[in-house]
DRENNU-271731 format. One record per residue (C-alpha): x, z, y; residue in three letters. Coordinates in steps of 0.2 Angstrom, whole numbers, padded with zeros to 4 digits, always signed. Layout:
N
XZYALA/...
***
This chain:
475
+0011+0138+0008THR/+0007+0138+0027ASP/-0003+0122+0026VAL/-0014+0129+0012ALA/-0016+0145+0022LEU/-0021+0136+0038LYS/-0034+0125+0028GLU/-0041+0141+0020PHE/-0043+0149+0037SER/-0052+0134+0044ARG/-0064+0135+0030ASN/-0067+0153+0034LEU/-0071+0148+0052GLY/-0056+0156+0059ILE/-0050+0147+0075LYS/-0033+0145+0082GLU/-0032+0156+0097GLU/-0021+0168+0106GLY/-0003+0166+0112LYS/+0012+0171+0101ARG/+0022+0185+0110ILE/+0034+0191+0096ASP/+0040+0186+0079GLU/+0051+0192+0064ILE/+0055+0176+0054PRO/+0054+0175+0035PHE/+0070+0176+0025THR/+0072+0175+0006SER/+0080+0192+0007GLU/+0066+0201+0016ARG/+0052+0191+0008LYS/+0041+0194+0023LEU/+0037+0187+0040MET/+0028+0195+0055THR/+0021+0188+0071VAL/+0012+0196+0086ALA/-0002+0187+0096TYR/-0010+0191+0113ASP/-0029+0188+0113PHE/-0034+0190+0131ASN/-0024+0206+0133GLY/-0027+0213+0116LYS/-0011+0212+0106ARG/-0011+0211+0087ILE/+0003+0210+0074VAL/+0000+0200+0058PHE/+0012+0200+0042SER/+0012+0190+0026LYS/+0024+0191+0012GLY/+0027+0196-0006ALA/+0014+0209-0011PRO/+0026+0222-0017GLU/+0035+0221+0000VAL/+0019+0221+0011VAL/+0011+0235+0001VAL/+0026+0247+0004LYS/+0024+0244+0023LYS/+0005+0248+0023CYS/-0003+0265+0025ASN/-0021+0259+0028ARG/-0033+0246+0021ILE/-0047+0236+0028LEU/-0063+0240+0018TRP/-0076+0228+0025GLY/-0076+0232+0044LYS/-0069+0249+0043ARG/-0051+0255+0041VAL/-0047+0268+0027ALA/-0031+0277+0021PRO/-0021+0268+0008LEU/-0017+0280-0006ASP/-0005+0277-0021GLU/-0019+0274-0033GLY/-0026+0259-0023THR/-0008+0252-0020LYS/-0006+0252-0039LYS/-0022+0243-0041LYS/-0017+0230-0028ILE/+0000+0227-0037LEU/-0009+0226-0054GLU/-0021+0212-0047LYS/-0006+0204-0040ASN/+0002+0204-0057LYS/-0014+0197-0065GLU/-0014+0182-0053PHE/+0004+0179-0055ALA/+0003+0178-0074SER/-0010+0164-0071GLN/+0004+0154-0062ALA/-0004+0158-0044TYR/+0008+0161-0030ARG/+0002+0177-0022VAL/+0004+0183-0004LEU/-0002+0199+0004ALA/-0009+0199+0022LEU/-0008+0214+0034ALA/-0011+0218+0052TYR/-0011+0232+0065LYS/-0012+0234+0084GLU/+0004+0229+0093TYR/+0017+0243+0092LYS/+0035+0243+0088LYS/+0043+0243+0075PRO/+0032+0229+0070LEU/+0033+0231+0052GLU/+0028+0249+0049GLU/+0011+0257+0046ASN/+0002+0241+0043LEU/-0016+0239+0038ILE/-0018+0230+0021PHE/-0031+0215+0022ILE/-0030+0206+0006ALA/-0021+0196-0008LEU/-0021+0177-0007VAL/-0019+0167-0023ALA/-0012+0150-0020LEU/-0013+0137-0034SER/+0002+0125-0034ASP/+0002+0118-0052PRO/+0016+0107-0058PRO/+0014+0089-0059ARG/+0008+0083-0076PRO/+0024+0073-0079GLU/+0036+0088-0077VAL/+0033+0095-0094LYS/+0038+0078-0102GLU/+0053+0077-0090ALA/+0059+0095-0096VAL/+0057+0090-0114GLU/+0067+0074-0111GLU/+0081+0085-0102CYS/+0082+0096-0117TYR/+0084+0081-0129SER/+0097+0074-0118ALA/+0107+0090-0119GLY/+0103+0096-0101ILE/+0099+0114-0099ARG/+0085+0118-0086VAL/+0086+0134-0076ILE/+0072+0140-0064MET/+0079+0150-0050ILE/+0064+0155-0038THR/+0058+0167-0025GLY/+0042+0169-0034ASP/+0035+0184-0043ASN/+0042+0186-0061PRO/+0025+0184-0068GLU/+0022+0168-0058THR/+0039+0161-0064ALA/+0036+0165-0082LYS/+0018+0157-0081ALA/+0025+0141-0073ILE/+0040+0140-0085ALA/+0027+0141-0099ARG/+0017+0127-0092GLU/+0032+0115-0090VAL/+0040+0120-0106GLY/+0056+0129-0099ILE/+0063+0140-0113LYS/+0070+0157-0109SER/+0075+0173-0117GLU/+0067+0184-0104GLY/+0067+0185-0084VAL/+0079+0192-0072ILE/+0074+0197-0055THR/+0085+0197-0039GLY/+0086+0216-0039ASP/+0092+0216-0057GLU/+0105+0202-0053LEU/+0112+0213-0040ASP/+0116+0227-0053LYS/+0124+0215-0065LEU/+0143+0211-0065SER/+0148+0193-0068ASN/+0153+0197-0086GLU/+0135+0204-0089GLU/+0127+0190-0081LEU/+0137+0178-0091LYS/+0131+0187-0107GLU/+0113+0184-0101HIS/+0116+0166-0098LEU/+0124+0163-0114ASP/+0110+0172-0123ARG/+0098+0159-0115GLY/+0090+0167-0100VAL/+0084+0153-0089ASN/+0072+0161-0077ILE/+0077+0170-0062PHE/+0063+0177-0050ALA/+0063+0185-0033ARG/+0080+0178-0029THR/+0089+0174-0013SER/+0101+0159-0010PRO/+0115+0171-0013PHE/+0109+0173-0031HIS/+0107+0154-0033LYS/+0125+0152-0027LEU/+0132+0166-0039ARG/+0123+0158-0054ILE/+0130+0141-0049LEU/+0148+0147-0048GLU/+0147+0156-0064LEU/+0140+0141-0074LEU/+0154+0130-0066GLN/+0167+0143-0071SER/+0161+0141-0089ASP/+0164+0122-0088GLY/+0146+0117-0085HIS/+0142+0102-0074VAL/+0128+0109-0063VAL/+0115+0100-0052ALA/+0106+0111-0040MET/+0090+0108-0030THR/+0086+0116-0014GLY/+0076+0113+0002ASP/+0080+0127+0014GLY/+0094+0130+0027VAL/+0100+0145+0016ASN/+0102+0133+0001ASP/+0115+0122+0010ALA/+0130+0131+0003LEU/+0124+0130-0015ALA/+0119+0112-0013LEU/+0137+0109-0006LYS/+0145+0118-0020ARG/+0135+0110-0034ALA/+0143+0096-0044ASP/+0127+0086-0038VAL/+0117+0094-0024GLY/+0099+0088-0024ILE/+0088+0091-0008ALA/+0069+0089-0006MET/+0065+0074+0005GLY/+0047+0080+0010ILE/+0049+0098+0012ARG/+0068+0100+0014GLY/+0076+0104+0030THR/+0089+0093+0038GLU/+0103+0105+0034VAL/+0099+0104+0016ALA/+0098+0085+0016LYS/+0115+0084+0025GLU/+0123+0096+0012ALA/+0116+0087-0003SER/+0122+0072-0013ASP/+0104+0065-0017ILE/+0088+0067-0008ILE/+0072+0066-0018LEU/+0059+0056-0008LEU/+0045+0062-0018ASP/+0050+0080-0022ASP/+0047+0077-0040ASN/+0057+0085-0054PHE/+0053+0070-0065ALA/+0063+0059-0053THR/+0079+0069-0057ILE/+0076+0065-0076ARG/+0074+0047-0071ASN/+0090+0047-0061ALA/+0100+0054-0076VAL/+0093+0041-0087LYS/+0097+0027-0074GLU/+0115+0035-0072GLY/+0118+0034-0091ARG/+0111+0016-0091ARG/+0123+0011-0078ILE/+0138+0019-0087PHE/+0133+0011-0103ASP/+0132-0006-0095ASN/+0149-0004-0086ILE/+0157+0000-0103ARG/+0149-0015-0112LYS/+0154-0026-0097PHE/+0172-0020-0099VAL/+0171-0021-0118ASP/+0165-0039-0118TYR/+0177-0046-0105LEU/+0193-0037-0111LEU/+0189-0042-0129THR/+0188-0060-0123CYS/+0204-0059-0113ASN/+0214-0051-0127VAL/+0209-0065-0138ALA/+0213-0078-0125GLU/+0230-0071-0121VAL/+0234-0070-0140MET/+0229-0088-0143VAL/+0240-0094-0128VAL/+0254-0083-0133LEU/+0254-0089-0151LEU/+0252-0107-0146ALA/+0267-0105-0134THR/+0278-0097-0148LEU/+0272-0106-0164ALA/+0260-0120-0161PHE/+0265-0128-0144PRO/+0253-0142-0147PHE/+0237-0132-0148ILE/+0239-0124-0130SER/+0223-0124-0120LEU/+0223-0133-0104TYR/+0221-0124-0087PRO/+0204-0132-0084MET/+0198-0126-0101GLN/+0205-0108-0098ILE/+0196-0107-0081LEU/+0180-0114-0089TRP/+0180-0100-0102ILE/+0184-0086-0090ASN/+0172-0091-0075PHE/+0158-0099-0084ILE/+0156-0095-0103THR/+0164-0077-0102ASP/+0157-0073-0084GLY/+0139-0076-0086LEU/+0135-0066-0101PRO/+0146-0052-0094ALA/+0136-0051-0078ILE/+0120-0052-0088ALA/+0126-0036-0098LEU/+0127-0027-0082SER/+0108-0027-0081VAL/+0104-0022-0099ASP/+0089-0010-0100PRO/+0092+0008-0105ALA/+0095+0010-0124ARG/+0081+0018-0133PRO/+0092+0034-0137ASP/+0099+0035-0119VAL/+0090+0052-0117MET/+0093+0058-0134LYS/+0112+0059-0133ARG/+0122+0074-0127LYS/+0131+0072-0110PRO/+0149+0065-0112ARG/+0164+0075-0108ARG/+0168+0076-0089ARG/+0186+0069-0092GLU/+0180+0054-0102GLU/+0183+0038-0094GLY/+0175+0021-0096ILE/+0188+0016-0110ILE/+0188+0030-0122ASN/+0197+0030-0139LYS/+0183+0021-0148LYS/+0182+0007-0135LEU/+0200+0005-0135ALA/+0200+0003-0154MET/+0186-0009-0153LEU/+0194-0020-0140ILE/+0210-0021-0148SER/+0203-0023-0166GLY/+0190-0036-0162ILE/+0201-0045-0149GLY/+0215-0048-0162ILE/+0202-0053-0175LYS/+0194-0065-0164LYS/+0210-0074-0159SER/+0215-0075-0178LEU/+0198-0083-0182ILE/+0198-0095-0168ILE/+0216-0100-0173LEU/+0209-0102-0191GLY/+0196-0114-0185THR/+0209-0124-0176PHE/+0220-0125-0192LEU/+0205-0130-0203ALA/+0200-0144-0191SER/+0218-0150-0188LEU/+0216-0163-0202PRO/+0203-0171-0192LEU/+0215-0175-0178GLY/+0224-0165-0165VAL/+0211-0169-0151SER/+0197-0164-0162ASN/+0206-0148-0167ALA/+0209-0144-0149ARG/+0191-0147-0144ALA/+0186-0136-0159THR/+0197-0122-0153LEU/+0190-0123-0135PHE/+0172-0123-0142THR/+0176-0108-0153GLY/+0178-0097-0138PHE/+0160-0101-0133ILE/+0153-0099-0150MET/+0161-0082-0152TYR/+0151-0076-0137GLU/+0136-0074-0149PHE/+0146-0065-0161VAL/+0153-0053-0148ARG/+0136-0049-0141ILE/+0129-0046-0159ALA/+0143-0033-0162VAL/+0140-0025-0146ILE/+0121-0023-0151ARG/+0127-0016-0167TYR/+0138-0003-0158ASN/+0122+0002-0148GLU/+0113+0005-0165LYS/+0099-0005-0160LEU/+0087-0008-0175THR/+0074-0020-0169SER/+0075-0039-0164LEU/+0065-0034-0149LYS/+0078-0022-0143ASP/+0092-0035-0146TRP/+0083-0048-0135LEU/+0076-0035-0122ALA/+0088-0042-0109ASN/+0081-0060-0106ARG/+0095-0063-0093PHE/+0108-0061-0107LEU/+0098-0073-0118VAL/+0097-0086-0105TYR/+0115-0084-0100SER/+0121-0087-0118LEU/+0110-0102-0120LEU/+0116-0109-0103LEU/+0134-0107-0109SER/+0130-0116-0125LEU/+0121-0130-0115CYS/+0135-0132-0103LEU/+0148-0133-0117GLN/+0137-0147-0125LEU/+0136-0156-0109LEU/+0155-0156-0107ILE/+0157-0162-0125LEU/+0145-0176-0125TYR/+0145-0182-0107SER/+0157-0191-0095PRO/+0164-0174-0091LEU/+0174-0174-0107ALA/+0189-0182-0101PRO/+0190-0170-0086ILE/+0191-0156-0098PHE/+0202-0166-0110LYS/+0190-0164-0125VAL/+0182-0176-0137VAL/+0165-0175-0145PRO/+0163-0164-0160LEU/+0157-0171-0177GLY/+0147-0163-0191VAL/+0163-0157-0200GLU/+0169-0148-0184GLU/+0153-0139-0181TRP/+0152-0133-0199LEU/+0170-0126-0197ILE/+0164-0117-0181LEU/+0148-0111-0190LEU/+0159-0104-0205VAL/+0171-0096-0192GLY/+0156-0088-0183THR/+0149-0081-0198LEU/+0166-0074-0204ILE/+0168-0067-0186GLY/+0151-0059-0186LEU/+0154-0050-0203GLY/+0172-0045-0199SER/+0166-0039-0182GLY/+0153-0028-0189ILE/+0165-0021-0202LEU/+0178-0017-0189ILE/+0164-0008-0178ALA/+0158+0002-0194TRP/+0176+0007-0198VAL/+0179+0013-0180VAL/+0163+0022-0180ASP/+0169+0032-0195LYS/+0186+0035-0188LEU/+0180+0042-0171THR/+0164+0051-0167LYS/+0164+0047-0149GLU/+0149+0038-0141GLU/+0150+0019-0138TYR/
***
């Protein structure tokens, strides 16, 4: 605002002269600031602030080059013009002056209204729409005029059942304010940091997770109390930045939307990473356990277990951690605050698919046993690698991805799966085979693995479908 006024003054040919001798700073409660300057012995007081505040302190008006009394009718016209500007989304300030005399803010001479245009960035409307589809409620708490607040909200698509001003807030009890919030009031105008803090605490007491933006010193307490405090990086004060959890380097609301999207992507990827690794480990533990108890001759060798864990399990799992965001990531409602990485749905998937995987891999071993124990053990070892493709396919099914493009969007995952398969083939058909105690597989063993893989894919999708019907939790 000050930068815009300074530029406007320069365009009018007004020079920066004089020496500041007194000042009453702006506060969000007063909505007014006043300075006094000495111009070579002539002392003048200047005030600027909210029109409804400044007009009350004026008893005269500057008409051209003469000063005339300011009557109630003229005051009313000024405030009507202010309302007209505000309804067009202008930020309106009133300017006044007088000769230096204390108290500084009494008996001022009204100069003019100044309408400032500060339009929202084009991407904000889309960001607000995405927030709504993601189950995020957007509330505007501003010091601007109610008409300005309504006009800006209309431009960016913020829905609200009316507007409440700071003065009206002061008259409401917490119960009454809660009723307004529940009714869908999302615009609060001419507010102070105290009002912002009060609304924040009331929303939190109702179980909401609240992110709060702010830039001033007085916003620090609300930023500290919020579940996520977000300070403006360009116009924000150091106090606000220190009190916040996140600093917006571009002061852009759309960046908050992007942060939510990225946070959801990271959480989804952690969940997929855990799902993939634990499913693999459940199967490996069960195979080793069954081998120890019932089929001691099929036990995997330590080198083979290390290979499965560090190479063929590890590479795809790491690749899953950089998966792009799912197409529906901003169309899902927020998860519950208490929900962890492993929810009921994921626990059922890990146990169900892990057990099923171990049984199918053991089945491929038994099916290839007539071909020789060494061949059967190599088939068992390779079965773990083949099942990676099945597990990834079931994960993609759980994500409800419908196009091949979405399935293959993570090229690192595709490369890691192909690399794992190539490394396995290298072990089977190279001088490395004796080190891993395997023999080359023939056509019959590969056919057994192919059948096992297809059975694993079908049964895996069936288990995922059943689990999806049993629990409505998000994957």
